[in-house]
PADREN-377820 format. One line per 10 residues: number of its first residue (from 1); their letters; for each residue x, z, y of N, C-alpha, C. Coordinates in steps of 0.02 Angstrom, whole numbers, plus 50000, padded with zeros to 5 digits. Layout:
BEGIN
NUM = a = X,Z,Y,X,Z,Y,X,Z,Y ~ ...
This chain:
BEGIN
1 = mvaikshdae = 49813,46031,52229,49746,46103,52214,49784,46153,52242 ~ 49748,46192,52260,49738,46261,52265,49754,46307,52209 ~ 49753,46381,52212,49760,46404,52128,49686,46414,52123 ~ 49647,46433,52065,49587,46424,52052,49581,46489,52023 ~ 49547,46551,52059,49532,46607,52032,49486,46639,51966 ~ 49520,46661,51915,49467,46693,51863,49377,46700,51879 ~ 49371,46728,51930,49313,46723,51931,49264,46655,51972 ~ 49326,46595,51984,49285,46543,51981,49295,46498,51929 ~ 49322,46496,51895,49381,46452,51829,49287,46424,51796 ~ 49240,46465,51778,49178,46419,51762,49157,46370,51805
11 = rflarppphv = 49137,46403,51859,49114,46346,51913,49147,46279,51913 ~ 49232,46297,51922,49273,46245,51903,49285,46179,51850 ~ 49265,46224,51814,49290,46187,51756,49209,46121,51733 ~ 49155,46169,51762,49099,46164,51746,49093,46061,51778 ~ 49117,46068,51825,49127,45998,51880,49223,45991,51909 ~ 49233,45985,51865,49312,45980,51892,49310,45906,51937 ~ 49369,45903,51968,49390,45852,52006,49405,45798,51989 ~ 49376,45739,51978,49419,45665,51951,49496,45666,51950 ~ 49511,45669,51971,49569,45658,52005,49635,45704,52000 ~ 49596,45769,51941,49629,45817,51942,49664,45788,51828
21 = ylylvfgtda = 49700,45771,51809,49716,45794,51743,49774,45825,51733 ~ 49833,45873,51748,49864,45924,51735,49850,45980,51751 ~ 49844,46033,51716,49779,46091,51702,49837,46151,51679 ~ 49874,46188,51725,49891,46248,51687,49851,46295,51694 ~ 49845,46338,51619,49797,46406,51603,49817,46449,51591 ~ 49829,46495,51622,49877,46552,51591,49853,46625,51626 ~ 49878,46665,51602,49833,46749,51626,49864,46783,51557 ~ 49822,46870,51569,49842,46886,51536,49794,46908,51458 ~ 49737,46875,51502,49688,46890,51437,49714,46814,51380 ~ 49736,46834,51343,49763,46744,51294,49689,46716,51275
31 = glvterarki = 49629,46780,51241,49596,46728,51225,49544,46690,51253 ~ 49570,46722,51323,49513,46672,51373,49541,46595,51376 ~ 49624,46627,51409,49665,46554,51401,49667,46497,51373 ~ 49631,46513,51279,49635,46474,51227,49557,46457,51249 ~ 49499,46493,51278,49454,46464,51250,49430,46399,51310 ~ 49462,46437,51376,49476,46386,51447,49479,46333,51437 ~ 49572,46339,51378,49618,46244,51366,49541,46213,51315 ~ 49513,46243,51285,49466,46204,51215,49414,46163,51263 ~ 49387,46193,51318,49347,46172,51343,49374,46122,51399 ~ 49430,46134,51416,49456,46063,51463,49476,46012,51413
41 = vsravddpkd = 49489,46043,51369,49523,45983,51299,49447,45956,51247 ~ 49390,45981,51238,49323,45951,51223,49309,45898,51285 ~ 49321,45927,51327,49293,45860,51394,49325,45823,51382 ~ 49381,45803,51371,49441,45768,51404,49465,45712,51332 ~ 49437,45727,51252,49431,45670,51202,49360,45707,51190 ~ 49332,45647,51129,49288,45642,51100,49286,45671,51022 ~ 49353,45691,51016,49338,45731,50951,49409,45761,50951 ~ 49424,45820,50985,49495,45864,50961,49521,45869,50911 ~ 49495,45853,50841,49547,45873,50798,49551,45833,50771 ~ 49565,45750,50805,49598,45701,50767,49650,45686,50812
51 = pfqlvriggd = 49699,45690,50774,49794,45685,50798,49807,45641,50852 ~ 49760,45575,50845,49790,45520,50891,49755,45542,50952 ~ 49707,45586,50974,49676,45589,51022,49702,45636,51060 ~ 49711,45720,51008,49757,45780,51041,49802,45794,50994 ~ 49859,45772,51047,49970,45782,51031,49950,45873,51073 ~ 49984,45907,51006,50011,45967,51045,50083,45975,51034 ~ 50136,46009,51077,50189,45994,51098,50198,46080,51106 ~ 50251,46087,51094,50300,46150,51113,50290,46153,51175 ~ 50330,46215,51208,50355,46213,51262,50436,46204,51279 ~ 50458,46223,51200,50532,46230,51188,50528,46142,51175
61 = elandparla = 50507,46101,51136,50519,46049,51110,50514,46004,51157 ~ 50465,46015,51228,50475,45981,51289,50534,46001,51339 ~ 50568,46068,51314,50616,46067,51373,50652,46033,51335 ~ 50688,46029,51285,50757,46000,51236,50715,45917,51250 ~ 50678,45895,51248,50671,45815,51255,50616,45798,51314 ~ 50641,45810,51385,50573,45808,51436,50532,45737,51462 ~ 50575,45691,51436,50551,45615,51417,50495,45597,51364 ~ 50488,45657,51318,50410,45624,51266,50367,45662,51300 ~ 50346,45671,51362,50291,45696,51388,50270,45620,51412 ~ 50284,45621,51474,50298,45531,51484,50274,45502,51427
71 = deantiplfg = 50294,45497,51372,50310,45448,51298,50234,45447,51307 ~ 50213,45502,51279,50162,45525,51242,50086,45512,51286 ~ 50088,45526,51363,50041,45535,51407,50020,45455,51419 ~ 50076,45411,51409,50063,45344,51436,50057,45298,51362 ~ 50037,45312,51299,50042,45308,51237,49942,45292,51213 ~ 49945,45220,51211,49865,45196,51202,49847,45218,51136 ~ 49795,45257,51137,49774,45274,51079,49747,45220,51004 ~ 49778,45218,50961,49767,45170,50903,49722,45129,50909 ~ 49627,45176,50939,49594,45158,50895,49571,45142,50992 ~ 49598,45166,51015,49566,45175,51104,49550,45203,51125
81 = grrailieaq = 49507,45246,51209,49474,45308,51204,49520,45337,51218 ~ 49509,45393,51248,49550,45448,51287,49602,45480,51245 ~ 49655,45524,51268,49699,45561,51250,49701,45614,51288 ~ 49720,45689,51257,49746,45759,51299,49820,45763,51244 ~ 49867,45807,51306,49901,45815,51284,49918,45907,51283 ~ 49929,45931,51247,49908,46020,51248,49966,46046,51223 ~ 49989,46068,51299,50047,46109,51265,50072,46174,51287 ~ 50107,46228,51206,50109,46298,51216,50155,46321,51277 ~ 50162,46346,51316,50212,46367,51354,50268,46416,51318 ~ 50313,46401,51338,50362,46457,51268,50411,46479,51305
91 = gkafvaafep = 50481,46504,51292,50520,46534,51340,50553,46478,51372 ~ 50600,46434,51354,50631,46369,51404,50585,46330,51465 ~ 50606,46335,51505,50605,46281,51576,50576,46237,51565 ~ 50532,46182,51558,50501,46113,51554,50493,46094,51610 ~ 50490,46120,51691,50444,46088,51742,50479,46011,51730 ~ 50534,46011,51719,50560,45937,51755,50509,45868,51712 ~ 50489,45893,51644,50448,45853,51621,50387,45826,51653 ~ 50373,45822,51704,50318,45810,51737,50357,45774,51798 ~ 50385,45774,51802,50414,45718,51875,50369,45651,51879 ~ 50387,45628,51813,50358,45560,51796,50300,45552,51790
101 = vlgapprdct = 50284,45613,51772,50199,45586,51747,50144,45606,51834 ~ 50197,45647,51872,50144,45650,51925,50156,45605,51979 ~ 50225,45566,51960,50245,45528,51997,50211,45436,52000 ~ 50200,45444,51926,50157,45367,51905,50107,45396,51834 ~ 50016,45428,51862,49985,45446,51827,49946,45402,51780 ~ 49969,45469,51724,49938,45417,51648,49885,45411,51654 ~ 49843,45349,51616,49782,45328,51615,49733,45350,51550 ~ 49690,45381,51573,49622,45415,51528,49675,45463,51479 ~ 49716,45490,51531,49738,45547,51489,49766,45628,51515 ~ 49744,45688,51475,49725,45749,51506,49797,45789,51479
111 = ivieagtvkk = 49815,45830,51528,49863,45864,51528,49861,45927,51515 ~ 49861,45984,51463,49833,46060,51481,49913,46102,51449 ~ 49903,46158,51478,49967,46196,51485,49931,46272,51458 ~ 49942,46287,51418,49928,46350,51366,49983,46393,51418 ~ 49957,46472,51444,50016,46502,51454,50008,46573,51460 ~ 50065,46615,51456,50023,46684,51459,50041,46697,51527 ~ 50064,46752,51548,50093,46796,51604,50110,46749,51664 ~ 50106,46735,51709,50138,46665,51764,50151,46713,51825 ~ 50210,46720,51851,50247,46740,51882,50235,46662,51967 ~ 50207,46702,52025,50144,46677,52058,50237,46627,52122
121 = daplrtlcer = 50293,46639,52098,50352,46602,52088,50371,46564,52074 ~ 50354,46563,52008,50384,46527,51945,50372,46464,51952 ~ 50427,46412,51929,50414,46334,51939,50358,46315,51937 ~ 50315,46322,51860,50281,46290,51841,50208,46304,51896 ~ 50210,46373,51892,50135,46360,51933,50131,46367,51991 ~ 50211,46366,52029,50227,46336,52129,50191,46265,52117 ~ 50215,46226,52062,50216,46153,52032,50137,46144,52045 ~ 50092,46159,51988,50021,46157,51999,49982,46186,52045 ~ 49993,46227,52062,49961,46240,52142,49951,46181,52190 ~ 50021,46138,52194,50046,46107,52251,50002,46042,52277
131 = ernaaaiqcy = 50040,46032,52172,50000,45958,52160,49933,45903,52166 ~ 49917,45870,52208,49864,45855,52221,49804,45859,52149 ~ 49870,45814,52088,49814,45784,52039,49838,45861,51989 ~ 49834,45911,51987,49845,45977,51965,49808,46027,51975 ~ 49794,46076,51936,49760,46139,51939,49771,46181,51894 ~ 49790,46269,51926,49804,46309,51896,49759,46369,51917 ~ 49743,46399,51822,49675,46418,51835,49696,46487,51800 ~ 49676,46555,51830,49689,46617,51829,49630,46631,51755 ~ 49689,46662,51710,49641,46696,51648,49641,46768,51643 ~ 49622,46817,51684,49598,46882,51684,49560,46908,51643
141 = pdsandltql = 49571,46973,51632,49520,47013,51594,49447,46998,51619 ~ 49389,47005,51574,49305,47004,51614,49306,47063,51636 ~ 49270,47046,51695,49249,47103,51733,49184,47141,51710 ~ 49147,47183,51728,49077,47203,51681,49032,47166,51723 ~ 49021,47101,51763,48996,47071,51779,48978,47023,51733 ~ 49044,47009,51719,49070,46931,51662,49041,46963,51598 ~ 49050,47020,51579,49044,47060,51510,48967,47048,51486 ~ 48934,47066,51559,48840,47061,51565,48831,47018,51561 ~ 48845,46951,51584,48817,46883,51568,48849,46818,51499 ~ 48895,46885,51477,48912,46839,51427,48879,46880,51348
151 = idaavgaegl = 48851,46944,51373,48796,46977,51327,48728,46977,51333 ~ 48720,46931,51392,48637,46912,51381,48641,46858,51360 ~ 48677,46803,51372,48686,46751,51360,48701,46759,51274 ~ 48725,46787,51223,48730,46808,51172,48667,46811,51120 ~ 48637,46860,51164,48572,46893,51149,48528,46857,51143 ~ 48503,46816,51214,48462,46791,51243,48463,46731,51193 ~ 48521,46693,51173,48525,46634,51123,48479,46633,51029 ~ 48485,46716,51014,48474,46733,50967,48376,46767,50976 ~ 48364,46765,51039,48323,46771,51044,48271,46838,51035 ~ 48334,46884,51069,48310,46951,51056,48339,46971,51117
161 = siapdakafl = 48322,47040,51143,48327,47081,51210,48390,47143,51173 ~ 48423,47159,51237,48446,47230,51232,48453,47278,51252 ~ 48444,47346,51228,48421,47401,51271,48482,47419,51324 ~ 48454,47441,51400,48487,47461,51454,48554,47517,51398 ~ 48528,47563,51398,48614,47609,51348,48640,47585,51313 ~ 48612,47532,51254,48649,47482,51217,48708,47439,51261 ~ 48693,47411,51306,48727,47347,51360,48757,47402,51359 ~ 48766,47446,51433,48812,47484,51466,48872,47516,51433 ~ 48840,47525,51362,48905,47550,51298,48950,47484,51291 ~ 48901,47454,51267,48909,47383,51233,48998,47365,51294
171 = vsqlgqdrls = 48964,47338,51358,49022,47352,51419,49059,47381,51432 ~ 49074,47428,51408,49118,47493,51414,49164,47492,51349 ~ 49158,47438,51307,49203,47447,51242,49231,47395,51240 ~ 49191,47317,51272,49251,47245,51270,49287,47227,51325 ~ 49288,47178,51342,49318,47158,51390,49396,47149,51384 ~ 49461,47163,51366,49508,47152,51341,49548,47099,51325 ~ 49496,47046,51287,49515,46989,51249,49439,46939,51248 ~ 49423,46902,51279,49385,46840,51273,49347,46828,51217 ~ 49421,46818,51150,49382,46770,51122,49354,46848,51063 ~ 49393,46901,51060,49391,46951,51041,49316,46967,51029
181 = trseleklvl = 49291,46958,51137,49250,47003,51138,49165,46937,51096 ~ 49174,46877,51118,49150,46850,51050,49127,46857,50986 ~ 49176,46876,50958,49183,46886,50895,49131,46960,50869 ~ 49142,47003,50938,49109,47073,50908,49047,47040,50945 ~ 49031,47009,50980,48955,46997,51017,48921,46953,50929 ~ 48949,46911,50914,48942,46867,50840,48898,46910,50800 ~ 48954,46985,50778,48945,47008,50730,48892,47062,50737 ~ 48882,47070,50824,48833,47097,50823,48774,47080,50833 ~ 48739,47023,50838,48686,47000,50835,48660,46983,50796 ~ 48720,46960,50725,48716,46953,50656,48684,47006,50619
191 = yahgadeitl = 48702,47063,50627,48675,47117,50605,48616,47178,50630 ~ 48583,47133,50684,48532,47158,50709,48470,47093,50711 ~ 48502,47041,50661,48449,47001,50645,48387,47018,50616 ~ 48331,47019,50639,48268,47031,50632,48226,47068,50658 ~ 48266,47118,50709,48264,47165,50762,48240,47125,50813 ~ 48206,47168,50851,48161,47124,50899,48229,47160,50976 ~ 48244,47205,50966,48297,47240,51034,48333,47277,50997 ~ 48418,47254,51006,48468,47278,50990,48470,47346,51036 ~ 48478,47401,50974,48497,47457,50991,48549,47489,51018 ~ 48576,47566,51042,48621,47582,51060,48645,47593,50969
201 = dhvaaivcda = 48597,47621,50930,48641,47630,50866,48663,47577,50814 ~ 48642,47510,50819,48668,47434,50821,48751,47428,50854 ~ 48740,47441,50908,48821,47426,50954,48863,47463,50922 ~ 48838,47558,50923,48896,47600,50888,48926,47572,50831 ~ 48852,47545,50769,48901,47531,50712,48929,47479,50700 ~ 48933,47434,50712,48970,47357,50729,49028,47357,50780 ~ 49010,47387,50840,49064,47373,50879,49108,47440,50893 ~ 49097,47489,50926,49097,47540,50924,49184,47570,50961 ~ 49211,47513,51000,49287,47510,50974,49331,47491,50923 ~ 49308,47427,50901,49342,47420,50834,49422,47419,50835
211 = snlivgevvn = 49438,47435,50877,49520,47425,50923,49525,47481,50875 ~ 49540,47515,50902,49545,47591,50886,49533,47642,50825 ~ 49481,47586,50816,49462,47609,50744,49509,47579,50665 ~ 49533,47524,50674,49568,47505,50639,49634,47520,50662 ~ 49677,47551,50707,49736,47593,50737,49720,47672,50681 ~ 49652,47686,50680,49655,47762,50643,49641,47734,50575 ~ 49635,47680,50551,49627,47671,50484,49697,47664,50442 ~ 49762,47612,50495,49789,47622,50485,49848,47695,50471 ~ 49825,47718,50526,49863,47784,50541,49875,47836,50470 ~ 49782,47815,50463,49785,47878,50380,49820,47846,50315
221 = aafdggfaal = 49800,47784,50303,49831,47748,50275,49905,47766,50272 ~ 49959,47769,50292,50012,47792,50307,50015,47863,50293 ~ 49988,47926,50321,50008,47970,50324,49975,48000,50247 ~ 49926,47958,50187,49906,47974,50122,49934,47944,50111 ~ 49991,47902,50117,50038,47867,50071,50026,47804,50031 ~ 49960,47775,50038,49913,47709,50025,49927,47659,50047 ~ 49978,47630,49981,50038,47565,50010,49962,47511,50030 ~ 49960,47504,49951,49909,47442,49979,49842,47452,50027 ~ 49810,47508,50050,49777,47486,50095,49828,47488,50207 ~ 49888,47515,50182,49916,47505,50242,49953,47451,50257
231 = darlrhifag = 49976,47414,50172,49969,47339,50224,49927,47281,50217 ~ 49859,47300,50189,49791,47248,50221,49809,47263,50300 ~ 49817,47320,50309,49762,47341,50380,49834,47338,50446 ~ 49899,47331,50412,49954,47311,50448,49945,47232,50464 ~ 49933,47213,50412,49922,47117,50417,49883,47101,50474 ~ 49814,47152,50457,49769,47138,50500,49761,47149,50571 ~ 49791,47198,50600,49810,47218,50661,49872,47190,50698 ~ 49890,47150,50643,49963,47116,50677,49936,47034,50686 ~ 49878,47013,50635,49882,46968,50647,49824,46951,50704 ~ 49789,47003,50729,49735,46987,50803,49778,47004,50860
241 = asdyhallaa = 49752,47027,50911,49807,47047,50998,49803,47111,50989 ~ 49809,47155,50943,49831,47239,50927,49885,47244,50966 ~ 49917,47305,51002,49960,47328,51033,50015,47376,50998 ~ 50051,47353,50953,50084,47419,50928,50091,47465,50956 ~ 50126,47451,51018,50121,47537,51077,50067,47582,51055 ~ 50025,47563,51047,49971,47590,51053,49956,47611,50952 ~ 49985,47581,50926,49965,47618,50855,50026,47658,50841 ~ 50093,47661,50857,50151,47719,50867,50138,47768,50907 ~ 50117,47739,50953,50061,47801,50976,50017,47845,50949 ~ 49988,47828,50946,49917,47861,50871,49947,47868,50833
251 = alrhaldlhr = 50000,47876,50800,50047,47900,50733,50075,47951,50750 ~ 50119,47948,50808,50147,48006,50823,50100,48030,50845 ~ 50046,48043,50891,49994,48114,50918,49986,48106,50837 ~ 49986,48098,50787,49934,48124,50734,49967,48178,50684 ~ 50054,48142,50706,50085,48194,50678,50117,48260,50721 ~ 50104,48264,50782,50122,48310,50821,50051,48354,50796 ~ 50009,48310,50805,49956,48394,50783,49937,48398,50723 ~ 49964,48374,50672,49978,48403,50620,50023,48445,50627 ~ 50094,48438,50648,50151,48479,50635,50128,48561,50682 ~ 50090,48574,50737,50061,48589,50772,50012,48635,50735
261 = arrdadeaqg = 49968,48610,50706,49919,48647,50658,49933,48648,50593 ~ 50028,48625,50563,50045,48665,50501,50078,48724,50521 ~ 50114,48725,50583,50150,48780,50571,50101,48850,50601 ~ 50022,48833,50649,49990,48896,50648,49954,48922,50591 ~ 49960,48853,50527,49943,48861,50454,49970,48940,50426 ~ 50042,48903,50441,50088,48934,50391,50116,49011,50421 ~ 50099,49011,50489,50097,49077,50515,50037,49128,50480 ~ 49977,49095,50470,49929,49129,50460,49920,49159,50381 ~ 49971,49126,50351,49983,49143,50276,49926,49095,50244 ~ 49923,49002,50259,49874,48986,50211,49853,48941,50285
271 = pregtgfaga = 49820,48858,50243,49775,48845,50291,49728,48853,50298 ~ 49666,48867,50353,49624,48883,50368,49558,48825,50402 ~ 49511,48818,50336,49452,48761,50361,49470,48750,50468 ~ 49464,48679,50471,49474,48655,50542,49518,48681,50564 ~ 49576,48710,50555,49661,48716,50584,49682,48685,50623 ~ 49671,48667,50704,49739,48629,50741,49680,48572,50755 ~ 49624,48568,50721,49600,48502,50715,49559,48463,50797 ~ 49570,48517,50841,49539,48522,50920,49535,48444,50927 ~ 49617,48402,50937,49613,48346,50958,49635,48304,50904 ~ 49594,48285,50853,49600,48249,50795,49535,48213,50800
281 = gfkqkdafer = 49485,48205,50824,49431,48193,50825,49351,48224,50783 ~ 49290,48181,50785,49261,48222,50723,49245,48188,50681 ~ 49267,48111,50670,49272,48053,50591,49337,48071,50580 ~ 49395,48085,50607,49444,48100,50574,49458,48180,50544 ~ 49414,48202,50523,49405,48287,50526,49435,48289,50434 ~ 49428,48238,50408,49419,48251,50327,49498,48215,50296 ~ 49525,48173,50357,49590,48154,50340,49621,48219,50382 ~ 49615,48241,50419,49660,48295,50474,49667,48339,50416 ~ 49616,48356,50391,49620,48424,50350,49669,48378,50292 ~ 49650,48331,50267,49693,48306,50199,49768,48302,50191
291 = hlrawtrpsl = 49770,48282,50271,49860,48279,50268,49894,48336,50308 ~ 49841,48376,50337,49873,48465,50337,49883,48501,50271 ~ 49842,48453,50226,49853,48526,50158,49905,48475,50102 ~ 49943,48417,50123,49977,48369,50081,50083,48373,50135 ~ 50067,48382,50189,50115,48399,50224,50146,48460,50220 ~ 50212,48460,50239,50247,48529,50264,50268,48513,50350 ~ 50277,48574,50340,50315,48594,50427,50377,48530,50410 ~ 50447,48517,50373,50522,48487,50356,50487,48425,50376 ~ 50422,48390,50307,50411,48347,50316,50379,48299,50388 ~ 50333,48333,50418,50319,48333,50470,50380,48318,50537
301 = graidtlaea = 50424,48360,50526,50468,48352,50596,50501,48266,50561 ~ 50514,48271,50490,50545,48213,50476,50509,48157,50503 ~ 50438,48157,50487,50383,48100,50514,50401,48102,50605 ~ 50384,48135,50631,50390,48124,50703,50466,48093,50725 ~ 50515,48123,50697,50575,48091,50722,50586,48023,50708 ~ 50564,48003,50632,50538,47948,50634,50496,47898,50683 ~ 50448,47911,50684,50415,47869,50737,50436,47896,50815 ~ 50453,47935,50830,50486,47946,50908,50555,47890,50913 ~ 50594,47863,50855,50624,47815,50847,50612,47737,50843 ~ 50552,47747,50842,50519,47686,50819,50466,47683,50889
311 = vasprrepkl = 50442,47720,50917,50412,47715,50997,50498,47669,51044 ~ 50555,47701,51021,50615,47712,51056,50662,47621,51057 ~ 50653,47622,51019,50696,47563,51004,50686,47502,51025 ~ 50612,47473,51022,50581,47428,51028,50600,47412,51126 ~ 50598,47474,51172,50627,47454,51221,50674,47408,51220 ~ 50741,47413,51170,50814,47378,51175,50798,47316,51147 ~ 50755,47311,51095,50730,47262,51056,50653,47236,51054 ~ 50654,47205,51102,50571,47207,51108,50523,47147,51054 ~ 50569,47099,51045,50535,47031,50992,50548,47092,50910 ~ 50595,47132,50904,50554,47177,50852,50488,47226,50837
321 = gpslaaralw = 50466,47238,50894,50430,47298,50895,50392,47286,50825 ~ 50354,47237,50824,50301,47255,50753,50350,47242,50703 ~ 50395,47224,50685,50447,47245,50630,50463,47306,50602 ~ 50484,47348,50696,50488,47404,50689,50423,47462,50671 ~ 50390,47443,50689,50328,47473,50663,50299,47497,50631 ~ 50306,47413,50592,50285,47446,50505,50359,47463,50450 ~ 50407,47451,50487,50442,47489,50445,50444,47552,50481 ~ 50422,47590,50509,50427,47683,50544,50359,47685,50481 ~ 50288,47664,50491,50246,47682,50440,50229,47677,50377 ~ 50261,47616,50331,50290,47628,50274,50352,47693,50253
331 = tiarsaqsnt = 50381,47696,50307,50441,47748,50274,50382,47813,50277 ~ 50337,47844,50345,50292,47900,50331,50259,47883,50257 ~ 50209,47838,50246,50193,47811,50162,50221,47828,50113 ~ 50289,47825,50105,50355,47819,50060,50348,47916,50045 ~ 50352,47931,50129,50368,48025,50115,50274,48060,50103 ~ 50246,48032,50115,50174,48064,50090,50189,48048,49987 ~ 50206,48006,49986,50195,47993,49912,50228,48034,49870 ~ 50313,48095,49918,50343,48107,49890,50318,48182,49890 ~ 50275,48197,49956,50242,48240,49966,50202,48250,49886 ~ 50163,48208,49883,50115,48233,49824,50137,48240,49752
341 = agr = 50197,48203,49747,50240,48191,49689,50264,48264,49672 ~ 50284,48297,49726,50341,48378,49728,50293,48426,49738 ~ 50217,48422,49729,50172,48470,49729,50140,48490,49643
């Protein structure tokens, strides 16, 4: 098979060729990868929750034991029926495991590989694009047209309509992750239950860039010294698809804005209403003014150094990024409590 482009994937998956039993589902939209992999598995077996019908294998496990794939693919389920194998691609290469499976196609078994970004010349992608019995399905963020179709389907299924300006704004706020998009749409139609039409107010109340909202809450909790709130929001943000880079950037930007405003306030011999608030955004006004009163220039300087180091460190140790980000924000929270205690 050739590569299946992301925009052609739904059409392909609606009627996949009967001879294809190996699927590589990959791309930058992790939610879409998961959704399409689930769709393939759901068509392949009667009950995906049955461990005798669906077997899950980690890529590293398969790399250490390549023969396991052929064994699993040719195993007859205890109660008969079809079987599927779901492989989560990880660090180690496991292409060798497919040679016996492709050489002797299994009976009534579908193999699905979930992966992130895969280079065009990567052996796994090359194999699935070349083999007749395989398909490589790309999963990239939804286009505006894709999002419009998803919105219309979600809204129509509940017997609702949506105002043009609300739909346009909704399209601008969604699209980086398919599962996140579906979750936001589910919340929206639930919130609008009882209304004939979803309006811009509905969208702003429920969606309105939820990822930016939670990032702002994390930053505020850190600079307030709110340990419980910070812990809860960090767990939430790291459990989802949020990017710790954006979180650190927002915290550093907030610290720099505060430092600049604190300097201006000190030079004016006392904080003034709205001082230095231009870069903070209207909804952040109360928090910004609160932090401006609580933090001194020296303490803000130390916070800036802490956050700048946290921004730079993951470049040297990427896997430690979330932990380093959390540690930096906990340090900020402890400083905030010290500021309060010292007053």
